[in-house]
C-alpha positions in Angstrom: -11.1 -20.4 48.5 -14.3 -22.3 49.8 -13.9 -24.9 47.0 -10.5 -26.0 48.4 -9.9 -28.4 51.3 -8.0 -27.4 54.5 -5.0 -29.6 53.3 -5.0 -27.8 49.9 -4.9 -24.4 51.7 -2.1 -25.5 53.8 -0.1 -26.9 50.8 -0.7 -23.5 49.1 0.7 -21.8 52.1 3.8 -24.2 52.2 4.4 -23.6 48.5 4.2 -19.7 49.0 6.6 -19.8 52.0 9.1 -22.0 50.3 9.2 -20.1 47.0 8.4 -16.5 48.0 10.2 -16.1 51.3 13.7 -16.6 52.8 12.2 -18.3 55.9 14.2 -21.0 57.7 12.9 -24.6 57.3 11.8 -24.8 60.9 10.0 -21.4 60.7 8.0 -22.6 57.7 7.0 -25.7 59.5 6.1 -23.9 62.7 3.9 -21.4 60.7 2.3 -24.1 58.8 1.4 -25.9 62.1 -0.1 -22.8 63.5 -2.3 -22.2 60.6 -3.3 -25.8 60.4 -4.5 -25.6 64.0 -6.5 -22.5 63.2 -8.2 -23.9 60.2 -9.1 -27.1 62.0 -10.6 -24.9 64.8 -12.4 -22.4 62.6 -12.8 -23.8 59.2 -12.2 -22.0 55.8 -14.9 -19.4 56.5 -13.3 -17.2 59.1 -13.2 -13.6 59.9 -10.7 -11.2 61.3 -12.4 -11.5 64.7 -11.8 -15.3 64.5 -8.0 -14.7 63.9 -7.7 -12.2 66.8 -9.6 -14.4 69.2 -7.4 -17.4 68.2 -4.2 -15.5 69.0 -5.5 -14.1 72.3 -6.5 -17.7 73.5 -3.2 -19.0 72.5 -1.6 -16.1 74.4 -3.2 -17.4 77.6 -1.2 -20.6 77.1 2.0 -18.6 76.7 2.8 -20.2 73.4 1.7 -17.5 70.9 5.0 -15.9 70.1 5.3 -15.3 66.3 1.6 -16.3 65.7 1.0 -12.9 64.0 3.8 -13.6 61.6 2.2 -17.0 60.7 -1.0 -15.1 59.7 1.0 -12.5 57.6 2.2 -15.3 55.3 -1.0 -17.2 55.3 -3.3 -14.2 54.4 -0.9 -13.2 51.7 -0.8 -16.8 50.3 -4.6 -16.7 49.9 -4.8 -13.2 48.3 -6.1 -11.5 51.6 -2.9 -9.6 52.5 -5.0 -6.4 53.4 -6.4 -8.1 56.3 -3.1 -8.5 58.1 -3.2 -4.8 59.2 -6.2 -5.7 61.4 -4.3 -8.7 63.1 -3.8 -7.8 66.7 -0.8 -10.2 67.4 0.5 -10.4 71.0 4.0 -11.7 72.0 5.3 -13.0 75.1 7.7 -10.7 77.1 11.0 -10.9 75.3 13.5 -12.9 77.2 16.3 -10.7 78.7 19.5 -11.4 76.9 22.0 -13.2 79.2 24.9 -13.9 76.8 28.2 -13.5 78.7 31.7 -14.0 77.6 33.0 -17.5 78.6 36.7 -18.2 78.6 37.8 -20.8 76.0 39.1 -23.2 78.6 35.8 -23.2 80.4 33.9 -23.7 77.2 36.1 -26.7 76.5 35.3 -28.1 80.1 31.6 -27.5 79.5 31.6 -29.3 76.2 33.5 -32.2 77.6 30.7 -32.8 80.1 28.2 -33.3 77.2 27.2 -36.7 75.9 29.3 -37.8 73.1 26.5 -37.6 70.6 25.9 -33.9 71.3 29.5 -32.9 72.3 31.0 -32.7 68.9 27.9 -31.0 67.2 28.2 -28.4 70.0 32.0 -28.2 69.1 31.2 -27.6 65.5 28.7 -24.8 66.5 31.3 -23.2 68.8 34.0 -23.3 66.2 32.0 -22.3 63.1 29.1 -20.3 64.4 26.5 -22.4 62.5 22.9 -22.7 63.6 21.5 -25.8 65.3 19.8 -27.0 62.2 22.9 -26.5 60.1 25.0 -28.4 62.5 22.5 -31.3 63.0 22.1 -31.9 59.3 25.8 -31.8 58.3 26.5 -34.8 55.9 29.7 -36.7 55.3 29.7 -35.7 51.7 29.6 -32.0 52.7 33.0 -32.1 54.5 36.2 -31.4 52.8 39.4 -32.2 54.5 41.7 -31.7 51.5 40.8 -28.3 50.2 43.3 -26.6 52.7 46.3 -28.0 54.8 45.0 -25.9 57.8 41.3 -25.9 57.5 38.3 -28.2 57.2 35.5 -26.8 54.9 32.0 -27.7 55.6 29.2 -27.0 53.0 25.9 -25.9 54.5 22.8 -26.1 52.4 22.1 -28.1 49.3 20.5 -31.7 49.1 19.4 -32.9 52.5 21.1 -30.2 54.6 19.1 -27.4 56.0 20.0 -23.7 56.1 18.1 -20.6 56.8 16.6 -19.0 53.8 17.9 -21.8 51.6 21.1 -20.0 51.0 24.0 -22.3 51.2 27.5 -21.3 52.3 30.8 -22.8 53.6 32.1 -22.6 57.0 35.6 -23.5 58.3 37.3 -25.1 61.3 40.9 -25.9 62.2 42.2 -29.1 60.7 43.0 -30.5 64.2 39.3 -31.1 64.8 39.1 -33.6 61.8 40.0 -36.6 64.1 36.7 -36.0 65.9 34.6 -35.5 62.8 35.9 -38.7 61.3 34.6 -40.6 64.2 31.2 -40.1 62.9 31.9 -40.7 59.2 31.2 -44.5 59.0 30.1 -44.0 55.5 31.1 -41.6 52.7 27.5 -40.1 52.8 24.8 -39.5 55.3 24.1 -37.4 58.4 27.0 -37.3 60.9 24.8 -36.8 64.0 21.3 -37.9 63.0 20.1 -41.5 62.9 20.1 -42.8 59.3 16.4 -43.3 59.5 16.1 -39.4 59.2 17.0 -39.7 55.5 13.7 -41.6 54.9 11.4 -39.2 56.7 9.0 -36.9 54.8 9.3 -33.2 55.6 6.7 -33.2 58.4 8.1 -36.2 60.1 11.6 -34.8 59.8 10.6 -31.6 61.3 9.0 -33.1 64.3 11.9 -35.5 64.9 14.5 -32.6 64.6 12.5 -30.5 67.0 12.6 -33.3 69.6 16.3 -33.8 68.9 16.9 -30.1 69.5 15.0 -30.1 72.7 17.2 -32.9 74.2 20.3 -31.2 72.9 19.5 -27.9 74.5 18.4 -29.6 77.8 21.9 -31.0 78.0 23.5 -27.8 77.1 21.4 -26.0 79.8 22.4 -28.5 82.4 26.1 -27.9 81.7 25.6 -24.1 81.7 23.7 -24.2 85.1 26.5 -26.3 86.6 29.1 -23.6 85.6 26.7 -20.7 86.5 25.9 -19.5 82.9 22.2 -19.0 82.7 20.4 -19.9 79.3 23.4 -21.9 77.8 22.1 -23.2 74.5 22.9 -23.9 70.9 22.1 -20.2 70.2 24.6 -19.2 73.0 27.2 -21.0 71.1 26.7 -18.9 68.1 27.2 -15.8 70.3 30.5 -17.3 71.7 31.8 -17.8 68.2 31.0 -14.3 67.2 32.6 -12.8 70.2 35.7 -14.9 69.7 35.8 -14.1 66.0 35.8 -10.4 66.6 38.4 -10.6 69.5 40.8 -12.1 67.0 40.5 -9.0 64.7 37.7 -10.3 62.5 35.5 -7.6 60.8 31.8 -7.4 61.1 31.4 -7.6 57.4 33.1 -10.9 57.2 31.4 -12.2 60.3 28.1 -11.4 58.6 29.0 -13.7 55.7 30.3 -16.5 58.0 27.2 -16.6 60.1 24.9 -16.5 57.1 23.1 -13.2 58.0 21.2 -11.2 55.4 21.4 -8.0 57.3 24.4 -6.6 59.1 22.2 -5.3 61.9 21.4 -8.9 62.9 25.3 -9.6 63.0 25.8 -6.6 65.4 23.3 -8.3 67.8 25.7 -11.3 68.1 28.7 -9.2 69.2 27.3 -9.3 72.9 30.6 -8.7 74.8 31.4 -5.2 73.6 30.9 -3.5 77.0 32.8 -6.2 78.8 35.6 -5.9 76.5 35.6 -2.1 76.8 35.8 -2.5 80.6 38.7 -4.9 80.4 40.6 -2.5 78.0 40.1 0.5 80.1 41.2 -1.3 83.2 44.3 -2.5 81.3 45.1 1.0 80.2 45.2 2.4 83.7 
């Protein structure tokens, strides 16, 4: 290991995460950034004490969430997996879940308050349940208006689109929303919502730019949510709303798992967040 440069070790980590894991693109870049910072601070000759001290110091700055996981992939990639058992990771206090059911007409009013460049991306998330990175990187060539008379099919993954775990899938939305999507399809190819210059970015620059875009996007969603009294309204909230609406229209948890791109059904169950509220309404209606 000492014969390699820090850059070579980082590249080795990136290659490992891309080939040997199902991590999302953003997670891979985040973990790579964490390890780069550690190596620049401590060099290639480090001890387990150095790792634990680094994580503890970052915890004081309240930005250490998932740092332990970064070291799990890093230590495995350099052949020192056994050291991971000694890593004393610390996490921020988990945020209390605040996902509540929002009536459809209220959601529509909320989305209408969004700036146009974010509004229709939010609509896609709400109607398909796709993740932020999946919605942001939808390309014109990935949209099929002709496969069904009633539905629009959008292919996620493949080429320049980004999906978690590199596993592509198709999502659907009602055909009536095609008129909005076509407003962004000035060319038969390219990103719908991202500036064309994104296509020429290398992976690192793309990651930095998309994280900035996501921050502004979520800030606008939060403003709208606060206006209507829904704390924590964000792109992730839209996925929960989709899951709740899907299940309320007699969808099955097994099919929802496929639609949302989950590897484990336990993850899908976490998205059906209005079960207790629905039970309350049903019992009241029965009385």
